[in-house]
VEXMI-749501 format. One line per field, with one value per residue (C-alpha): residue in three letters; x, y, z negated; residue number from 1; chain. Coordinates in steps of 0.05 Angstrom, whole numbers. Each point is the difference from the previous one (the first is absolute). Layout:
! residues N
code <- c(ala_...)
u <- c(X_...)
v <- c(Y_...)
w <- c(Z_...)
pos <- c(NUM_...)
unit <- c(A_...)
END
This chain:
! residues 291
code <- c(met_ser_pro_thr_arg_arg_thr_val_leu_ala_gly_leu_ala_ala_gly_ala_leu_thr_ala_cys_ala_ala_pro_gly_pro_ser_gly_thr_pro_ala_ala_pro_ala_ala_ser_pro_ser_pro_pro_ala_ala_ser_pro_ser_pro_ser_val_ser_pro_ser_leu_ser_val_thr_pro_thr_ala_arg_pro_arg_gly_arg_asp_glu_val_val_ala_gly_tyr_ala_gly_ala_val_pro_ser_glu_trp_gly_leu_asp_val_thr_gly_val_leu_arg_arg_leu_pro_gly_gly_gln_gly_val_ala_leu_thr_phe_asp_ala_cys_gly_gly_pro_gly_gly_ser_gly_tyr_asp_arg_glu_leu_val_gly_thr_leu_arg_arg_tyr_ala_val_pro_ala_thr_leu_phe_val_asn_ser_arg_trp_ala_glu_ala_asn_pro_ala_val_leu_arg_glu_leu_ala_ala_asp_pro_leu_phe_glu_leu_gly_asn_his_gly_thr_ala_his_arg_pro_leu_ser_val_thr_gly_arg_ala_ala_tyr_gly_ile_asp_gly_thr_arg_asp_val_gly_gly_val_tyr_asp_glu_val_met_ala_asn_his_leu_ala_leu_ala_ala_leu_arg_gly_arg_pro_pro_arg_phe_phe_arg_ser_gly_thr_ala_his_tyr_asp_glu_val_ala_val_arg_ile_val_ala_glu_leu_asp_glu_gln_val_ala_gly_phe_thr_val_asn_ala_asp_gly_gly_ala_thr_phe_thr_ala_ala_gln_val_arg_arg_ala_ile_gly_glu_val_arg_pro_gly_asp_val_val_ile_gly_his_phe_asn_gln_pro_gly_his_gly_thr_ala_ala_gly_leu_ala_ala_ala_leu_pro_gly_leu_leu_asp_gln_gly_arg_lys_phe_val_his_leu_ser_lys_gly_glu)
u <- c(-304_-26_-41_60_46_-52_-9_73_-3_-67_20_64_-34_-53_48_70_-11_-31_62_54_-16_57_17_-24_46_-4_17_-71_-36_-30_-75_-27_-44_-74_-6_65_-9_48_48_-2_40_73_38_18_69_-5_55_19_71_55_16_74_12_76_25_50_59_-37_-69_2_-2_-58_30_21_-70_-34_46_-8_-76_-7_-56_-25_-75_-39_-55_-26_-33_-30_10_30_47_62_53_-46_9_-70_14_59_38_15_-72_19_-25_-46_28_-39_15_-27_5_9_-17_5_-29_-65_-41_50_58_-27_33_-40_34_-53_16_75_-11_-39_56_49_-44_-5_72_-27_48_-24_27_-17_-3_16_-12_46_-57_-18_73_7_-62_22_76_3_-49_37_66_-33_-29_66_36_-49_21_-73_-10_33_-10_-23_0_-70_26_12_-63_-45_-14_-17_64_-3_46_-58_-37_-57_-48_-34_-62_8_72_50_58_73_6_62_62_32_-63_2_72_-15_-61_41_69_-14_-34_48_59_-36_-18_69_31_-48_11_70_-23_-46_-72_-9_-73_-41_-75_-27_-57_-64_44_-8_57_19_51_54_-3_5_63_29_-14_40_58_-2_9_-72_-54_-71_-47_-73_-49_-50_-44_-28_-9_-32_-24_44_-17_-75_-20_-33_36_-44_18_74_-4_-33_50_61_-32_-1_75_38_74_31_-48_22_-49_-8_-27_15_32_-11_-75_-11_-72_-20_-14_69_30_-61_-10_73_-3_-62_30_71_-13_-39_51_58_-38_-6_75_-1_70_11_63_32_-5_75_-6_-54_44)
v <- c(-102_44_-28_13_-42_-54_-8_-4_-74_4_59_-31_-66_34_45_-28_-43_59_42_-53_-64_-49_-49_-71_-60_6_74_23_42_-41_7_30_-42_13_32_-2_1_26_-53_-21_45_-19_2_73_16_43_46_21_-19_51_33_-15_-57_1_-6_-55_7_-46_-30_-75_-38_-41_-69_21_25_-61_-46_42_-4_-72_-32_65_-5_64_6_70_31_67_75_4_-56_0_46_46_74_29_62_48_-19_72_21_71_4_-30_-40_5_-60_-10_-64_-6_-72_-4_-54_3_60_22_35_71_59_47_66_38_-39_9_74_9_-29_46_61_-9_-28_-63_-59_-69_-70_-28_-75_-19_-68_-21_-4_73_19_-32_37_68_5_76_14_-47_35_67_-25_-33_66_38_0_10_-73_-64_-63_-65_-70_-24_-65_-30_-37_32_-64_-13_-21_-73_-59_-48_33_25_47_65_27_-54_18_-57_16_-16_-76_-11_33_9_34_49_16_13_43_45_1_11_67_15_-2_41_55_0_9_57_41_-21_-31_-58_9_-8_-21_-55_-8_-61_-3_-4_16_-72_-40_-59_13_-43_43_63_-27_-14_72_23_-45_38_67_25_12_-23_59_-8_56_25_43_-23_65_-22_-73_-22_63_-13_53_65_65_13_-68_12_68_-29_-57_45_53_-49_-14_6_1_-68_-19_-32_16_-43_26_-6_45_-45_15_70_22_-36_34_-4_65_43_-28_11_72_12_-30_28_75_-13_-50_48_56_-46_-8_-72_-22_-46_-42_-54_-69_2_64_-26_-24)
w <- c(343_57_59_46_-42_-12_75_21_16_34_43_22_16_42_38_3_61_38_-10_4_38_-4_55_-8_9_75_0_12_-52_-56_-2_-64_-44_8_-68_-39_-75_-52_-27_-72_-44_-5_-65_-13_-26_-63_23_71_18_2_66_-9_49_3_72_12_46_48_-7_-5_65_25_-13_-70_-17_28_-40_-63_1_23_-39_-32_-13_-10_-52_17_61_15_0_-70_-16_-43_28_41_-15_-8_-42_-3_-63_-19_9_18_71_52_58_65_45_70_43_75_18_75_44_40_-21_-52_34_0_-34_-45_16_-40_-63_7_17_-64_-41_34_-8_-75_-6_-34_3_19_9_69_7_72_32_56_50_-13_3_69_25_-28_4_10_-56_-46_14_-16_-66_-19_9_-45_-74_-20_15_-22_41_-30_31_20_28_68_20_-54_-39_-73_-34_-23_-6_15_58_-44_37_-19_35_53_17_-8_-46_11_-1_-42_-31_68_25_-59_16_74_-16_-45_31_74_-14_-58_47_54_-49_-30_68_16_-63_-20_-65_-16_-24_-75_0_34_9_37_48_-44_-61_-24_-30_-42_-55_33_63_-43_-32_69_20_-61_22_66_-36_6_-51_16_-4_-18_-16_-51_45_67_37_64_-5_58_40_-6_-50_20_-13_-60_-29_11_-33_-61_-5_6_-44_-59_0_-66_-16_13_55_65_56_63_66_74_52_60_8_27_4_-63_-67_-31_27_-13_-69_-18_25_-43_-63_-1_-12_-64_-26_14_-35_-60_0_23_20_60_7_43_-29_-11_-41_-46_-57)
pos <- c(1_2_3_4_5_6_7_8_9_10_11_12_13_14_15_16_17_18_19_20_21_22_23_24_25_26_27_28_29_30_31_32_33_34_35_36_37_38_39_40_41_42_43_44_45_46_47_48_49_50_51_52_53_54_55_56_57_58_59_60_61_62_63_64_65_66_67_68_69_70_71_72_73_74_75_76_77_78_79_80_81_82_83_84_85_86_87_88_89_90_91_92_93_94_95_96_97_98_99_100_101_102_103_104_105_106_107_108_109_110_111_112_113_114_115_116_117_118_119_120_121_122_123_124_125_126_127_128_129_130_131_132_133_134_135_136_137_138_139_140_141_142_143_144_145_146_147_148_149_150_151_152_153_154_155_156_157_158_159_160_161_162_163_164_165_166_167_168_169_170_171_172_173_174_175_176_177_178_179_180_181_182_183_184_185_186_187_188_189_190_191_192_193_194_195_196_197_198_199_200_201_202_203_204_205_206_207_208_209_210_211_212_213_214_215_216_217_218_219_220_221_222_223_224_225_226_227_228_229_230_231_232_233_234_235_236_237_238_239_240_241_242_243_244_245_246_247_248_249_250_251_252_253_254_255_256_257_258_259_260_261_262_263_264_265_266_267_268_269_270_271_272_273_274_275_276_277_278_279_280_281_282_283_284_285_286_287_288_289_290_291)
unit <- c(A_A_A_A_A_A_A_A_A_A_A_A_A_A_A_A_A_A_A_A_A_A_A_A_A_A_A_A_A_A_A_A_A_A_A_A_A_A_A_A_A_A_A_A_A_A_A_A_A_A_A_A_A_A_A_A_A_A_A_A_A_A_A_A_A_A_A_A_A_A_A_A_A_A_A_A_A_A_A_A_A_A_A_A_A_A_A_A_A_A_A_A_A_A_A_A_A_A_A_A_A_A_A_A_A_A_A_A_A_A_A_A_A_A_A_A_A_A_A_A_A_A_A_A_A_A_A_A_A_A_A_A_A_A_A_A_A_A_A_A_A_A_A_A_A_A_A_A_A_A_A_A_A_A_A_A_A_A_A_A_A_A_A_A_A_A_A_A_A_A_A_A_A_A_A_A_A_A_A_A_A_A_A_A_A_A_A_A_A_A_A_A_A_A_A_A_A_A_A_A_A_A_A_A_A_A_A_A_A_A_A_A_A_A_A_A_A_A_A_A_A_A_A_A_A_A_A_A_A_A_A_A_A_A_A_A_A_A_A_A_A_A_A_A_A_A_A_A_A_A_A_A_A_A_A_A_A_A_A_A_A_A_A_A_A_A_A_A_A_A_A_A_A_A_A_A_A_A_A_A_A_A_A_A_A_A_A_A_A_A_A)
END
């Protein structure tokens, strides 16, 4: 395993709060832990789930979901729990995914990064949080109208997804089943109204879940998307580090980065890495095209 892959957890732990601070219970940003450490490894599914979440005529209502999961007790917690899509099942392309988290210090728009994707005609899946959407309505409409990008659901309040309130990196998770529903569905409905079709993929704030919450997301017609390559360490990596991380991608990889932090190393690193990868014949796809 390469150094980039070995340090996925450490890089995310060190940088995620910088890029994407979530509100605390009072609505103010949660303070990062003094020195967050990587969580213990979660059980790793042997095979990534299929991308074929079958849309229902109408996602289940809140009361129905709360009743259906009453008493459910999770046994897994982390980045890679049962039901999280980490690799593309078909293994024929690479999926670039970029998060926009919103909130204090995180509602910028990296035009340089998006411009690079457009210049090279490289598709990407953009995970949008409702706070970022509210701060950037015109930009979001522009991105939604561009077929180069598909929009993913990055949640409403940018919280770890838990049925017990479990925290990640000092950020409180959703407190119960109803909280999971609200975190997913409020932004789900907003994105569906914007683009005329619902998002197919969900990634929580901090990308942490318990397996019960992941099952609930599937009930709401979305697939939880994880990652295999951490491109920017929560928008803390230098351009050289980003270039190295992206330069190591292989077919089937799902890459995570951020497009809400202009001026950091993500855009420059991406621009440095893409030409060589394209010259090698590397194929880039939306998450939804990775089967």
